[in-house]
N, C-alpha and C positions, 0 to 999 in steps of 0.2 A: 662663486667657485665650483658649484655643483655643476652646474651647468658647462663651465669651462671644461670640469675633468670628464664628463661625459663626451662631450664635443671633441676633446683632443682623444680618448678611446675611440670613438667610432671613426675619427680621420685616421689613425694607426691601423685600425681593422680592415680599411679600405685600400689604403697603402699596402699593407702586407697582403692581404688578400688579392689584388689585382696586380700589383708591380712584381711579385717573384716570376722567376722565370718557370715556364712550365713543367720543366724536370724536375725543379725544386717542388713545387707544388704537388705534382704526382708520385712524390716520394722515389722515381727511377733511380736519382742519383742522391747521395747524401754526402753534403760535403764534409771536406775535411776527414774522411774516414782512412786510418791506417797513420796519420800523421800523429806525433807526441802531442799530446795537450798542452796547452800553453801553462806552465806552472803559475802560482798564485799563494797569497797568504792574503788571508783576509780577516778580520774583526767580526766574530758572530754576535747576535743579540744577548747571549749568555757572558760578553766580556772575553771569551777565550779567543785567540788568532788559531785559525783554520788553514795548515797548508797543504795544498795537493801533494806536495812530496812526502810528507808524512803518511799518506794513504797509500804508497805503494804496497803492493802485494795483496790490497782490496780491490774490486770491482768498484767503480764512484759513480755515481748517477748524479749529475747537475742538473737543477732547473731553473732557468734565468727568469726573473718576474719582476713584476711592479704592483702594487696595491690597486692600480684601478684598472686592471688588465682584467677583461671579463673571461678571458681563455683560464687565466693564470688561476683565477677563482675558481672556474669550473674544475681545473685539474686538482689542485688544493686537497681535496680529501683523500682523491686516489692516490695522490701523491705520499701522504701519509701513511696509507694502508700499504702502499708498495713497500715504505722502509719499514714497516713493523713485520711485513710477510718475508723479506729477505735479511732481516737482521741479523739471525742466527747463520747465515750463508756468508757473512762478512761482505756484505754491501753495504757501503756508506753514501747514503743522500744528503745533498746541500740544497739548499735553495736559496740564489744567489738575487737579493735586491738589487735593482740598479737604481741607483741616484736619488732616491727617497730619505726624510729625515728619518731619523732613528725611531723617535716617537711614533711617527705615522706606521711604520713598520711594527713595532712593537703591538700597538692597538689591532691591528691587520694578523697579525701572528696568533695573537691571543684569542682570536675568533677560530681559529683553528686547532689550536692546541697541538702543533706539529711535534712530533718525537722525535726529531731531527734538526741538526744546526740549520739557522737561518743567518745567513752571511750578508754585511753590507759591503756593496761595491759603490762607494759615494760620490766617486768623480766618473764610474763607467769605463774605467780603463780596462779592466779585467771582461767584463762583457766586450767590449771591441776588439779584445785579442781574441775571442771566440766568433766575430765576426768573419764568414768566410768570404775571400776575395771574390768581387763582382757580383755579389748578391746584394739585392735591395740598395744599387746606387745612390737613389735620394734620400735614404735615412741615414741618420746620425749614423756612425759603426756601432756605437753603445748601443741602438735601439735593436738593430738586427737582430739578435739571438732572444730578445723577448719572446715569452712563451714556448720556449724550444727546451728540448731534452737531449742530455748527452748522456752516453756509457763511457767510460774510461775503463781500459781493462788493470789487470793486476800491474801492468809492467807501464803503464801510464800513456798508451795508444786510443786513440779514439775510436770507438767500435762501432756506434749508434751516434746520430745528428739528425734528429726531427726538428726541421724548422716548421715553426707555426703554417699550419696549412688550412685555411678556413674552411675550404669545402670537402674536406674528409678530417675533420677533428676527431682527435683521439682522445678525448678527455679521460677517459680510463685506464690508458696507457698500457693498450693490450700488445703493442709493438713493443714497448719498453720491455715489458714482463717475458715476450718472447724470445726478444735478444739476451735479457739476462737468463733465463732460461738454457737457452744455448751455449753461453759463457759460460756458465757454473758446470753444466753437464760435459763440455768439452775440455775443461781445465783451462780457459783464458783463450781460446782460439776460436773463430768463425770458420 
């Protein structure tokens, strides 16, 4: 089973890294910028239901993840630190785990002791709604956003979307932090 998981992760990395359009990998054009973020309501590991609509008035950072994703694991401690650093500035961070069993996600999240809600997308429907049109057509739509970070402004508009870029991976989330700082200083506009 462990070999299967590692092989699956490697295949995912190869497909993501080599199958994305050059403009997406280079970060020249972020998808879905300026669009309204698709609304969702998902259960968290804490048993509560979290709704994007209920976060209006806050800036929201969403990270789509799986436990087997090496990029998600590399970003995890930095995402938690980001959540702590921006909490007093009314920034809400969510990690959306895609299509994994609750007990597996609970064990994984315990390892990182996340200070923000970890949400479960058991059928991948929410993740699929965040898959930009035409990006990674060979992948299932719910796999496209894995290891991606989004920033949604106080009005529910997507202002930042970084698809996984294996050649310029930003585990420390520098670009997310820079965009958050700009949004916070400019009162929600870029």
